[in-house]
C-alpha positions as CSV (number, residue, x, y, z in Angstrom):
1,M,-17.1,79.6,22.3
2,N,-18.5,75.8,23.4
3,R,-18.3,73.7,20.3
4,C,-22.1,72.9,20.9
5,D,-22.8,75.9,19.6
6,E,-22.4,75.0,16.1
7,I,-23.3,71.4,15.9
8,I,-26.3,71.7,14.4
9,K,-26.4,71.5,10.5
10,P,-30.0,71.2,8.7
11,G,-29.8,69.1,5.7
12,E,-26.9,66.9,7.6
13,N,-27.6,66.2,11.3
14,C,-31.1,67.5,11.3
15,W,-34.4,68.1,8.9
16,R,-35.0,71.5,10.5
17,A,-33.7,74.0,13.4
18,C,-36.6,75.6,14.5
19,R,-37.5,78.6,17.6
20,A,-39.3,76.8,20.5
21,D,-40.9,79.6,22.0
22,Q,-41.5,77.5,25.3
23,A,-40.0,73.9,26.3
24,A,-39.6,71.7,29.3
25,L,-38.5,68.2,30.2
26,L,-41.2,65.9,31.1
27,I,-39.9,62.8,33.5
28,D,-42.0,60.0,33.7
29,G,-44.9,59.1,32.6
30,A,-47.4,60.3,35.0
31,A,-46.5,63.9,34.4
32,Y,-46.5,63.4,30.4
33,F,-50.1,61.6,30.7
34,Q,-51.5,64.5,32.9
35,T,-49.6,67.3,30.3
36,L,-50.9,65.9,27.5
37,A,-54.4,65.0,29.1
38,W,-54.4,69.1,29.5
39,G,-53.2,69.5,26.4
40,L,-55.8,67.7,24.4
41,E,-58.8,69.5,26.0
42,Q,-57.4,72.8,24.8
43,A,-57.6,71.5,21.0
44,R,-59.7,73.5,18.8
45,H,-58.5,72.8,15.2
46,T,-56.2,69.3,14.9
47,I,-54.7,66.5,17.0
48,F,-52.1,64.8,15.9
49,I,-50.8,61.3,17.6
50,I,-48.4,59.4,15.9
51,G,-46.7,56.1,17.6
52,W,-45.3,53.0,17.9
53,D,-48.3,51.4,20.2
54,I,-51.5,53.7,21.3
55,D,-54.2,51.5,23.3
56,S,-57.3,52.8,23.1
57,Q,-58.3,52.4,26.8
58,I,-55.3,54.0,28.9
59,V,-56.4,56.7,31.2
60,L,-54.4,59.9,31.2
61,R,-55.0,61.2,34.7
62,R,-54.7,59.1,37.5
63,G,-54.1,59.3,41.1
64,A,-54.6,63.1,42.9
65,A,-55.0,64.7,39.0
66,A,-57.8,62.0,38.3
67,G,-61.2,63.2,38.3
68,K,-64.4,61.5,38.9
69,D,-65.0,58.4,36.5
70,E,-62.0,59.3,33.9
71,P,-62.0,58.5,30.6
72,D,-60.0,56.3,28.4
73,L,-58.2,57.7,25.6
74,V,-60.8,57.1,22.9
75,T,-63.9,58.3,24.9
76,L,-61.9,61.5,25.5
77,L,-61.0,61.4,21.9
78,N,-64.5,60.9,21.4
79,R,-65.9,63.6,23.5
80,L,-63.6,66.5,22.0
81,A,-64.7,65.8,19.0
82,R,-68.2,65.9,19.5
83,E,-67.5,69.2,21.5
84,H,-65.3,71.4,19.1
85,Q,-67.2,71.0,15.8
86,Q,-63.8,72.1,13.8
87,L,-61.4,69.7,15.6
88,N,-59.9,67.1,13.5
89,I,-58.3,64.5,15.2
90,Y,-55.6,61.5,13.7
91,V,-54.6,58.4,15.0
92,L,-51.6,56.5,13.4
93,D,-50.1,53.2,14.9
94,W,-47.7,51.2,13.7
95,D,-49.0,47.9,12.2
96,F,-47.6,45.5,14.4
97,T,-49.8,42.6,13.9
98,M,-47.7,39.8,13.2
99,L,-44.8,40.5,15.6
100,Y,-46.5,41.9,18.9
101,A,-50.1,40.6,18.8
102,L,-49.8,38.9,22.3
103,D,-48.6,42.2,23.9
104,R,-51.0,44.6,22.3
105,E,-54.4,45.8,22.4
106,L,-56.2,43.3,19.9
107,L,-57.6,44.5,17.1
108,P,-57.2,48.5,17.6
109,S,-58.8,49.2,14.3
110,F,-62.1,48.0,15.8
111,K,-61.4,49.8,19.2
112,F,-61.1,53.0,17.3
113,S,-63.4,53.1,14.9
114,W,-66.6,51.7,17.1
115,S,-68.8,54.4,17.6
116,A,-66.3,56.5,16.7
117,H,-66.9,60.1,15.8
118,E,-66.4,60.9,12.4
119,R,-63.7,63.3,12.7
120,L,-61.9,60.7,14.8
121,H,-59.6,58.9,12.1
122,F,-57.5,56.1,13.2
123,L,-54.8,54.5,10.5
124,L,-52.5,51.3,10.8
125,D,-49.1,52.5,9.3
126,D,-47.4,49.7,7.7
127,Q,-45.6,51.6,4.9
128,H,-41.8,50.3,5.9
129,P,-39.5,47.3,4.8
130,V,-40.1,43.7,6.3
131,G,-38.7,43.9,9.4
132,A,-38.8,47.5,10.2
133,S,-40.9,49.6,12.4
134,H,-42.3,52.7,12.9
135,H,-41.5,53.8,16.6
136,Q,-41.9,57.7,16.4
137,K,-43.6,59.0,19.5
138,I,-45.5,62.3,18.5
139,V,-48.3,64.5,19.8
140,V,-49.0,67.8,17.7
141,I,-52.0,70.1,19.2
142,D,-53.4,72.6,16.6
143,D,-49.7,72.9,15.3
144,C,-48.9,75.5,18.3
145,L,-48.1,72.3,20.8
146,A,-46.1,69.4,20.8
147,F,-44.6,66.5,22.6
148,C,-41.9,64.3,21.0
149,G,-40.1,61.6,23.2
150,G,-39.8,57.7,24.3
151,L,-43.0,57.5,25.7
152,D,-46.2,55.8,23.7
153,L,-49.8,56.1,25.0
154,T,-50.0,52.7,25.9
155,H,-50.0,50.0,28.8
156,G,-47.0,49.4,31.2
157,R,-45.8,53.3,30.9
158,W,-47.4,55.2,33.5
159,D,-45.2,55.9,36.7
160,T,-44.1,58.5,38.9
161,P,-40.7,59.7,39.6
162,E,-40.6,57.5,43.1
163,H,-41.2,54.4,40.7
164,H,-43.1,52.6,43.6
165,P,-44.2,49.0,42.4
166,E,-47.3,49.1,45.2
167,N,-48.3,52.4,43.8
168,P,-52.1,51.1,42.8
169,H,-52.0,53.5,39.7
170,R,-49.1,52.2,38.4
171,S,-51.6,49.3,37.2
172,D,-53.7,49.3,34.0
173,S,-56.9,47.2,34.9
174,D,-55.0,43.9,36.3
175,L,-51.7,44.1,34.4
176,K,-48.6,44.5,36.7
177,Y,-45.6,45.9,35.3
178,P,-41.8,46.9,36.8
179,P,-40.9,50.3,37.2
180,F,-40.6,52.5,34.0
181,H,-38.5,55.6,33.8
182,D,-38.8,57.6,30.6
183,V,-38.8,61.3,29.5
184,Q,-40.5,63.5,26.9
185,L,-39.9,67.1,25.6
186,M,-42.7,69.4,25.2
187,V,-42.2,72.6,22.9
188,S,-44.1,75.2,21.5
189,G,-44.0,77.6,18.2
190,E,-42.4,77.3,15.5
191,V,-40.7,73.7,16.3
192,A,-44.5,72.4,16.7
193,A,-45.8,73.6,13.9
194,A,-42.7,71.9,11.8
195,L,-43.5,68.5,13.6
196,G,-47.4,69.5,12.6
197,T,-45.7,69.4,8.7
198,L,-44.3,66.2,9.5
199,S,-47.1,64.4,11.0
200,R,-49.3,65.1,8.2
201,R,-46.7,63.2,5.8
202,R,-46.4,60.3,7.9
203,W,-50.6,60.1,7.4
204,R,-50.3,60.4,3.8
205,C,-47.4,58.3,3.2
206,A,-49.5,55.8,5.3
207,G,-52.3,56.3,2.7
208,G,-54.6,58.3,4.5
209,E,-57.0,61.2,3.0
210,E,-55.8,64.3,2.7
211,P,-55.7,65.9,6.6
212,A,-56.7,69.2,7.4
213,P,-54.6,72.0,6.3
214,P,-52.8,73.6,9.4
215,V,-54.3,77.5,10.7
216,D,-52.9,80.6,11.1
217,T,-51.7,80.1,15.5
218,A,-49.6,83.1,15.2
219,D,-51.6,84.5,18.1
220,R,-52.4,81.9,19.7
221,R,-50.1,80.8,23.0
222,L,-50.7,76.8,24.4
223,W,-48.9,76.6,28.0
224,P,-50.2,75.3,31.2
225,S,-49.9,77.9,33.7
226,D,-48.8,75.2,36.3
227,L,-46.0,74.2,34.6
228,A,-42.8,76.7,34.3
229,A,-41.2,76.7,31.0
230,E,-37.6,75.3,31.6
231,F,-36.4,76.9,28.3
232,K,-37.6,80.1,26.3
233,N,-37.1,81.3,23.2
234,T,-34.5,78.6,22.0
235,T,-33.3,76.3,19.1
236,V,-34.9,73.5,18.4
237,A,-33.5,70.9,15.8
238,I,-36.1,68.0,14.6
239,S,-33.6,64.9,13.6
240,R,-35.4,61.7,11.7
241,T,-34.3,58.1,11.0
242,E,-36.3,56.6,7.8
243,S,-35.2,53.8,5.9
244,A,-35.2,53.1,2.2
245,Y,-38.8,52.3,1.2
246,A,-40.5,52.7,-2.3
247,G,-38.1,54.6,-3.9
248,Q,-37.0,56.9,-1.1
249,E,-33.7,57.6,0.2
250,P,-32.7,56.8,3.3
251,I,-32.7,59.6,6.3
252,K,-30.1,59.0,8.7
253,E,-30.3,62.4,10.6
254,V,-30.1,60.8,14.0
255,R,-27.1,58.8,13.7
256,R,-25.1,61.9,12.1
257,L,-26.2,64.3,15.3
258,W,-25.3,61.8,18.0
259,I,-21.7,61.2,16.3
260,D,-21.5,64.9,15.9
261,A,-22.5,65.4,19.4
262,I,-19.9,63.3,21.2
263,A,-17.5,64.4,19.0
264,A,-18.1,68.0,20.6
265,A,-18.1,67.3,23.5
266,E,-15.9,68.9,26.1
267,K,-16.7,68.0,29.5
268,S,-19.2,65.1,29.9
269,I,-21.6,63.0,28.1
270,Y,-24.6,61.9,29.9
271,I,-26.9,59.4,28.1
272,E,-30.0,57.4,29.3
273,N,-31.4,54.6,26.9
274,Q,-33.0,51.2,26.9
275,F,-30.4,49.7,24.5
276,F,-26.9,50.3,23.6
277,T,-26.1,48.3,20.9
278,A,-25.3,51.0,18.0
279,Y,-21.7,49.8,16.3
280,E,-21.0,53.6,15.2
281,V,-21.7,55.7,18.3
282,C,-20.0,52.8,19.9
283,Q,-16.9,53.5,18.3
284,A,-17.4,57.3,18.6
285,L,-17.7,57.3,22.3
286,E,-14.7,54.8,22.0
287,K,-12.6,57.4,20.4
288,R,-13.0,59.9,22.9
289,L,-12.3,57.8,26.0
290,K,-9.1,56.9,24.3
291,E,-8.0,61.0,24.5
292,P,-6.1,61.6,27.4
293,K,-8.6,64.6,28.1
294,G,-11.3,63.9,26.4
295,P,-14.7,64.6,28.0
296,E,-16.3,61.9,31.1
297,V,-18.6,59.6,29.8
298,V,-22.1,58.3,31.8
299,M,-24.8,55.9,30.5
300,I,-27.6,54.9,32.6
301,L,-29.2,51.9,30.9
302,S,-31.5,49.4,32.4
303,G,-30.3,46.2,34.0
304,A,-32.8,43.9,33.1
305,P,-34.4,44.5,29.3
306,I,-37.7,43.1,29.2
307,G,-38.4,40.5,26.4
308,W,-36.9,37.1,24.8
309,L,-35.5,39.4,22.2
310,A,-33.7,41.5,24.3
311,R,-32.5,39.2,27.0
312,K,-31.1,36.8,24.8
313,A,-30.3,39.0,21.6
314,M,-29.6,42.8,22.6
315,E,-28.2,42.0,25.7
316,M,-25.7,40.0,24.0
317,L,-24.7,42.8,21.5
318,G,-24.8,45.3,24.6
319,A,-22.5,43.3,26.6
320,Q,-20.1,43.2,23.8
321,M,-20.3,47.2,23.4
322,R,-20.0,47.9,26.9
323,Q,-16.9,45.8,27.2
324,R,-15.3,47.8,24.0
325,L,-15.9,50.9,26.0
326,Q,-14.4,49.5,28.9
327,A,-11.5,48.3,27.1
328,A,-10.8,51.9,25.7
329,D,-11.9,53.3,28.8
330,R,-7.7,54.3,30.0
331,F,-7.9,57.4,31.8
332,G,-11.3,56.1,34.1
333,R,-13.6,58.6,32.7
334,L,-16.3,55.8,32.3
335,R,-19.3,55.3,34.2
336,V,-21.9,52.4,32.4
337,V,-24.8,51.8,35.2
338,Y,-28.3,50.9,35.9
339,P,-31.0,52.3,38.7
340,V,-32.5,49.9,40.9
341,R,-35.4,50.6,43.9
342,A,-34.7,48.6,47.0
343,G,-33.5,46.2,44.7
344,Q,-36.0,46.3,42.3
345,F,-34.7,46.9,38.6
346,I,-36.0,50.4,37.6
347,K,-36.7,49.5,33.5
348,V,-35.1,52.5,31.4
349,H,-36.9,53.6,28.1
350,S,-35.6,56.9,28.0
351,K,-33.9,58.2,25.0
352,L,-31.7,61.2,26.0
353,L,-28.6,62.4,25.5
354,I,-27.2,65.4,27.5
355,V,-23.5,66.7,25.9
356,D,-21.9,69.0,28.5
357,D,-24.5,72.4,29.5
358,C,-25.5,73.1,26.4
359,L,-27.4,70.3,24.2
360,L,-30.0,68.3,25.4
361,R,-31.5,65.7,23.1
362,V,-34.7,64.0,23.4
363,G,-36.5,61.7,21.0
364,S,-37.4,58.1,20.0
365,A,-34.5,56.7,18.9
366,N,-32.8,54.1,20.7
367,L,-29.0,53.5,21.0
368,N,-29.6,50.5,18.2
369,N,-28.8,50.3,15.0
370,R,-32.1,49.9,13.9
371,S,-32.9,53.5,15.3
372,M,-30.1,54.5,13.3
373,G,-31.1,53.3,10.0
374,L,-34.2,51.2,9.5
375,D,-36.8,52.4,11.8
376,T,-38.7,55.8,11.7
377,E,-37.5,57.9,14.4
378,C,-37.8,61.5,15.6
379,D,-35.5,63.1,18.4
380,L,-35.3,67.1,19.5
381,A,-32.2,68.4,20.0
382,L,-32.1,71.5,22.3
383,V,-29.7,73.7,21.7
384,A,-28.3,76.2,25.0
385,E,-28.0,79.8,23.5
386,E,-27.7,82.1,27.1
387,P,-26.4,81.5,30.2
388,Q,-30.0,80.5,31.2
389,A,-30.5,77.7,28.8
390,H,-27.2,76.4,30.0
391,A,-28.3,76.6,33.9
392,A,-31.7,74.7,32.4
393,I,-29.9,72.2,31.3
394,S,-27.6,71.4,33.8
395,R,-30.5,71.4,36.2
396,Q,-32.3,69.0,34.0
397,R,-29.4,66.8,34.1
398,A,-29.4,67.1,38.1
399,R,-33.0,66.2,38.5
400,L,-31.8,63.0,36.3
401,L,-29.7,62.1,38.8
402,A,-31.5,63.1,41.7
403,E,-34.5,60.5,40.6
404,H,-32.2,57.7,40.0
405,L,-30.1,58.2,43.8
406,G,-32.7,59.1,46.0
407,R,-31.4,62.7,46.2
408,T,-32.7,66.1,46.1
409,P,-31.9,68.2,42.5
410,E,-29.9,70.7,44.5
411,E,-28.1,67.8,46.6
412,V,-27.1,66.7,43.5
413,Q,-25.9,69.8,41.7
414,R,-23.9,71.1,44.4
415,A,-22.2,68.0,44.8
416,C,-21.0,67.5,41.1
417,E,-20.0,71.4,41.1
418,D,-17.7,70.1,44.2
419,L,-16.4,66.9,43.0
420,G,-16.1,68.2,39.0
421,S,-17.2,65.1,37.8
422,L,-20.5,63.5,37.1
423,G,-18.7,60.1,37.7
424,A,-17.3,60.9,41.0
425,Y,-20.4,61.7,42.5
426,I,-21.9,58.5,41.0
427,D,-19.0,56.6,43.0
428,E,-19.8,58.4,45.7
429,A,-23.1,57.9,46.3
430,R,-22.8,54.0,45.5
431,G,-21.3,53.9,48.8
432,H,-24.0,55.3,50.8
433,E,-27.2,53.0,51.7
434,G,-30.6,53.8,50.4
435,T,-33.6,51.9,48.3
436,R,-32.3,54.3,45.1
437,Q,-29.0,53.3,43.9
438,L,-27.2,52.9,40.6
439,L,-25.1,49.9,40.4
440,S,-22.3,49.0,38.1
441,F,-22.4,46.9,35.0
442,E,-18.7,46.3,35.6
443,N,-19.3,42.8,37.4
444,S,-22.2,41.5,35.5
445,T,-20.7,40.5,32.1
446,D,-21.0,36.8,31.0
447,S,-18.2,35.7,29.5
448,G,-20.5,33.8,26.6
449,Y,-21.3,36.9,25.7
450,E,-18.4,37.1,23.7
451,K,-19.6,37.0,20.5
452,P,-23.5,36.9,20.0
453,P,-24.8,33.8,18.3
454,L,-26.1,35.6,15.0
455,D,-24.9,38.5,12.9
456,Y,-25.3,41.5,14.5
457,R,-27.3,43.1,11.3
458,L,-29.5,40.0,12.0
459,I,-30.6,40.6,15.4
460,D,-30.2,44.3,15.0
461,P,-30.0,45.1,11.5
462,E,-29.6,49.0,10.3
463,K,-30.8,48.3,6.7
464,P,-33.6,46.7,5.6
465,I,-33.5,43.2,5.4
466,S,-35.4,40.7,2.5
467,F,-37.8,38.7,3.0
468,E,-35.9,35.4,3.1
469,E,-33.6,36.9,5.0
470,L,-35.8,37.8,7.8
471,T,-37.3,33.7,7.3
472,F,-33.9,32.5,7.8
473,L,-33.7,34.0,11.0
474,I,-37.0,33.0,12.3
475,Q,-35.6,29.4,11.2
476,G,-32.6,29.9,13.6
477,G,-30.1,31.6,11.5
478,R,-27.8,30.6,8.3
479,K,-23.8,31.1,9.2
480,T,-23.0,34.4,7.9
481,S,-20.3,35.1,5.3
482,D,-18.9,37.9,8.0
483,R,-15.4,37.0,8.0
484,Q,-14.9,38.6,11.5
485,V,-17.2,35.4,12.7
486,D,-15.7,32.5,13.6
487,R,-17.9,29.4,12.0
488,Q,-16.6,27.4,15.0
489,H,-17.7,29.3,17.9
490,M,-21.0,29.8,15.6
491,S,-22.0,26.3,15.4
492,V,-21.3,25.6,19.1
493,K,-23.7,28.6,20.1
494,T,-26.1,27.9,17.6
495,A,-26.3,24.4,19.0
496,K,-26.7,25.3,22.3
497,R,-29.1,28.1,21.4
498,K,-31.7,25.1,20.5
499,V,-31.3,23.3,23.5
500,L,-32.3,26.3,25.1
501,R,-35.2,27.3,22.9
502,L,-36.5,23.4,23.9
503,C,-36.0,24.2,26.9
504,I,-38.6,27.4,27.0
505,L,-40.9,25.8,25.3
506,L,-41.1,23.1,27.8
507,C,-41.1,25.3,31.0
508,A,-43.9,27.4,28.8
509,A,-46.1,24.4,28.3
510,L,-45.3,23.8,32.7
511,V,-46.5,27.6,33.4
512,L,-49.1,27.4,31.3
513,A,-50.7,24.3,33.4
514,V,-49.6,26.1,36.6
515,A,-52.0,29.1,35.3
516,W,-54.6,27.3,34.4
517,R,-54.9,25.8,37.8
518,W,-53.7,28.7,40.3
519,T,-54.6,31.9,38.6
520,P,-58.2,33.7,37.6
521,L,-57.4,31.9,34.4
522,Q,-59.1,29.4,35.5
523,E,-62.3,30.9,36.2
524,Y,-62.6,31.4,32.3
525,L,-60.8,29.6,30.1
526,S,-60.1,26.3,32.9
527,I,-60.9,22.7,31.3
528,E,-63.4,21.6,34.1
529,V,-66.2,24.8,32.5
530,L,-65.2,23.8,28.8
531,R,-65.6,20.3,29.4
532,G,-68.6,21.2,31.0
533,W,-70.1,23.5,28.0
534,A,-68.7,20.6,26.0
535,E,-70.5,17.9,27.7
536,T,-73.6,19.6,27.7
537,V,-73.3,19.8,23.9
538,Q,-72.4,16.1,23.7
539,A,-75.8,15.0,25.7
540,T,-78.1,16.5,22.5
541,A,-78.7,14.4,19.2
542,Y,-77.0,17.6,16.9
543,S,-73.7,17.8,19.0
544,P,-72.0,17.5,15.8
545,L,-73.8,20.4,14.4
546,I,-73.9,22.5,17.3
547,L,-69.6,21.6,17.6
548,M,-69.3,22.9,13.9
549,V,-71.0,26.0,14.8
550,I,-69.2,26.4,18.1
551,Y,-66.2,26.3,15.8
552,V,-67.1,28.5,13.4
553,L,-68.0,31.2,16.0
554,G,-65.2,30.8,18.4
555,G,-62.6,31.3,15.4
556,F,-64.2,35.1,14.6
557,V,-64.1,35.6,18.6
558,L,-60.2,34.8,18.4
559,L,-61.3,32.0,20.8
560,P,-58.2,29.6,21.0
561,V,-58.2,26.6,18.1
562,T,-55.6,24.6,20.1
563,L,-58.0,24.8,23.4
564,M,-61.1,23.9,20.9
565,I,-59.5,21.0,20.0
566,L,-58.1,20.1,23.3
567,V,-61.5,20.1,24.8
568,T,-63.1,18.3,21.6
569,V,-60.4,15.6,21.9
570,L,-61.1,15.5,25.8
571,T,-65.4,15.2,25.7
572,F,-65.4,12.9,22.7
573,G,-62.3,10.4,23.0
574,P,-59.3,10.4,20.8
575,W,-60.9,9.3,17.4
576,L,-64.3,10.5,17.2
577,G,-63.2,13.9,19.1
578,L,-60.2,13.9,16.7
579,L,-62.4,13.7,13.6
580,Y,-65.0,16.6,15.1
581,A,-61.6,18.8,15.8
582,V,-60.5,18.3,11.9
583,C,-64.1,19.2,10.5
584,G,-64.3,22.2,13.0
585,T,-60.9,23.2,12.5
586,L,-61.5,23.5,8.8
587,L,-64.7,24.7,8.9
588,S,-63.9,27.2,11.1
589,A,-61.0,28.0,9.0
590,V,-62.6,28.3,5.4
591,S,-65.4,30.5,7.0
592,G,-62.8,33.0,7.7
593,Y,-61.3,32.5,4.6
594,W,-64.5,33.5,2.3
595,A,-65.2,36.3,5.2
596,G,-61.6,37.3,4.1
597,R,-62.2,36.8,0.5
598,K,-65.7,39.1,0.7
599,L,-64.3,42.0,3.0
600,G,-61.3,42.1,0.3
601,R,-57.3,43.1,0.7
602,E,-58.9,46.9,2.2
603,A,-61.0,45.5,4.7
604,V,-58.4,42.7,6.1
605,R,-55.6,45.8,6.0
606,N,-57.6,47.5,8.6
607,L,-58.3,44.3,10.7
608,S,-55.4,42.6,11.0
609,G,-53.0,44.8,9.1
610,E,-51.4,44.7,5.9
611,R,-47.9,43.4,6.8
612,L,-49.5,39.9,7.0
613,S,-51.4,40.2,3.7
614,R,-48.3,41.1,1.9
615,I,-45.8,38.1,3.3
616,N,-48.7,35.9,1.8
617,R,-48.8,37.7,-1.4
618,A,-45.2,37.5,-1.2
619,L,-45.7,33.7,-0.2
620,A,-48.7,33.3,-2.7
621,R,-46.0,31.6,-5.8
622,K,-45.1,29.1,-3.8
623,G,-49.0,27.8,-3.5
624,L,-49.5,24.9,-0.8
625,W,-45.9,25.4,0.6
626,A,-47.1,29.4,1.6
627,M,-50.1,27.7,3.7
628,I,-48.1,24.8,5.3
629,A,-45.4,27.3,6.3
630,L,-48.1,29.9,7.6
631,R,-49.9,26.8,9.7
632,V,-46.4,25.5,11.0
633,L,-44.1,28.5,12.2
634,P,-46.9,30.1,12.8
635,L,-46.6,33.4,11.3
636,A,-50.7,34.9,12.2
637,P,-52.9,33.8,15.2
638,F,-55.2,31.2,13.4
639,T,-58.1,33.5,12.8
640,V,-56.3,36.1,11.5
641,G,-54.6,34.0,9.3
642,N,-58.0,32.9,7.9
643,L,-59.3,36.1,6.9
644,A,-55.7,37.3,5.6
645,A,-55.4,34.0,3.1
646,G,-58.5,34.9,1.9
647,A,-57.7,38.6,0.9
648,S,-54.8,37.4,-0.6
649,Q,-56.5,35.1,-3.0
650,I,-54.7,31.9,-2.2
651,K,-56.4,29.2,-3.7
652,L,-58.7,27.3,-1.7
653,R,-57.3,23.8,-2.7
654,D,-53.9,25.0,-1.2
655,F,-55.4,27.0,1.8
656,I,-57.5,23.7,3.0
657,L,-54.4,21.4,2.3
658,G,-52.0,23.5,3.7
659,T,-54.3,24.1,6.8
660,L,-54.6,20.0,7.1
661,I,-50.9,19.8,6.6
662,G,-49.7,21.9,8.8
663,M,-51.8,21.4,12.1
664,S,-51.3,17.8,11.5
665,P,-48.9,17.4,14.3
666,G,-50.9,19.0,16.5
667,F,-54.2,17.3,15.7
668,L,-52.2,13.7,16.3
669,A,-50.7,14.8,19.1
670,F,-54.1,15.8,21.1
671,A,-55.6,12.8,20.0
672,A,-52.7,10.5,21.0
673,F,-51.6,12.2,24.6
674,A,-55.7,13.7,25.8
675,G,-55.2,11.3,28.6
676,G,-51.7,12.9,29.5
677,F,-52.6,16.8,28.8
678,E,-55.7,16.1,31.2
679,I,-53.7,14.8,34.6
680,I,-51.2,17.8,33.7
681,L,-53.6,20.5,33.5
682,R,-55.7,19.1,36.2
683,K,-53.1,18.3,39.0
684,P,-49.2,18.9,37.7
685,D,-47.9,16.1,40.0
686,P,-44.1,15.0,40.0
687,L,-44.7,11.9,37.5
688,S,-47.7,13.6,35.5
689,T,-45.0,16.7,34.9
690,V,-42.2,13.8,33.9
691,L,-44.3,12.2,31.4
692,F,-46.0,15.2,29.9
693,L,-41.9,16.6,29.6
694,A,-41.5,13.7,27.5
695,V,-44.3,14.1,25.5
696,A,-43.4,17.5,24.9
697,A,-40.0,16.6,24.0
698,G,-41.2,14.4,21.4
699,G,-43.9,16.6,20.0
700,G,-41.2,19.7,19.7
701,A,-38.5,17.4,18.0
702,M,-41.4,16.1,15.1
703,F,-42.5,19.8,15.3
704,W,-38.9,21.3,14.2
705,M,-38.4,18.7,12.0
706,L,-41.1,19.4,10.0
707,R,-40.7,22.8,10.3
708,K,-37.2,22.9,9.2
709,F,-38.3,20.8,6.3
710,I,-41.4,23.2,5.2
711,L,-38.5,26.2,5.5
712,R,-36.5,24.5,3.2
713,K,-38.8,23.8,0.6
714,I,-39.9,27.4,0.6
715,R,-36.1,28.5,0.2
716,S,-36.1,26.0,-2.8
717,K,-38.7,27.7,-4.7
718,S,-37.4,30.9,-4.2
């Protein structure tokens, strides 16, 4: 008997172990989105959609599968609610306002609520500690069909196994993104009903009204006729991660299952994951690699994670973990690789584990510490109990490897059986030329990654951290008291990091200048167009009054206040323009403040998220310094900060003074260097570029010193 047969332990490494009538692995976004569209159209009682990011405008069916005028997600859900009188739809999205506002759909509450059917319910969920996130990706239909895995219903996820970068259907509107690989598990039967129970609990904990109860679906079977069920009548375990919050004890079933599964492996451990920074999982793999007759380990990770945090922090920790595994690999059983297509990285986003031919685990949990203890996660682990299920798991692993290597599943499975090793086949395939390859990390580890610049507990925390700790992290991090950290090394790293940040800021400014000159952005937000409008206003007798109205309206439609200030100064001159800009900014800020006060906390929560309101309340006892910090850091977009400050009852005096002081460096910079800004925006020649860099460096230094001073004041008043 394989040790995997007894790995599932309800109450320890899983919440429940349920029966699945049928199950199938959906590889890549195109397969998932298309199947999900079919499933949503079959719903008659309830639909629960739970995600880390949900975009109302994505289209599920694309390419050959799409019909004429295929609706976006919110249009589809509204149509289903109208067509089926008993159908209630619940969409629960993580309240992301502060951290991801630039990467997400703007004000999702508006998009889902605007002309929404009364039985289409939308809610932002912020019920978690500071620094945590709700990371589950679950859809449950009528409590009898469910999907769970790594795919969110948002932009950038749709792709086919070919991962062709020029496929026109891979774009969401004009948005371009790199090839994207992920998986989702579809299940029916008892396990789907259990996921429905979990979804209802999440909805209630987020503050939603009591959702519709489950109905008897014992005689109902939902499964698409054109999709073969790879697994039938099998056991599926549900594992969760939930952090300690509001009196609730932490749940760490995901971490326990990872460690137990690794310990149970006899022949092979196959992993696909976006990250690899989970400390205890690394320890468990090290232990198995040191065994003379332990399993081989194949890890397929992303070669180039996207995003500043991923590149600069998570990659440092990931490289450190890879070095540890390489040092433990005494018997040559480790392969850590990343997929490419014609030299282009494929972003691996899947969270998958296959142990031998007996356990297939798919879920939302990354191989990082926060997924083990901080974020809200949900994983499904399918256990093979019959020979047919063992063979099905082997086929799924062959499908995945075949996609990464540009082969057929049959070819991969036959070669692996002949060689008796997954790693040996990957080595052999690497020697053949082709557009699809798995490349090794072995020679790509930077020696500078030996120690991360911050304590891993701040970069990738496994437990909640206080608001003060989070503030210090934004500030650049204080030296940790961890005895294992070399303080001298930390000082050097911190200095290098600050220089790097300044370079990044300067490069970002130049990129913005280039974008305004050579991309379609110039047609809508160009200096010429806005100057033209401003000069029209200037020519009227009521220009100051009209300008104030523009600032107020611009604030409410989220027109960047910095752009309005720049155009004002360029049009009216440095000193009169500065006066108008200050008055307009304050008037816009106060208008938003009063709107937030009149709307109240609940309304602002629906507009911008309770997260920002709660942080403002935490800072409110510091009065004036709270508003200065909100403007200097900044913790939120200008308009959202105004609404949230009003709703959180900060005194108007502190609000106005804090706005003036916090934005004063920007006001002065625009007034003093308006001509230079116009030159660099209009024509970024070498001389103007050098002058602009000097100005930006001086302004950046002023901003950094003011920011550091303010944060020191906040900490002293804590």
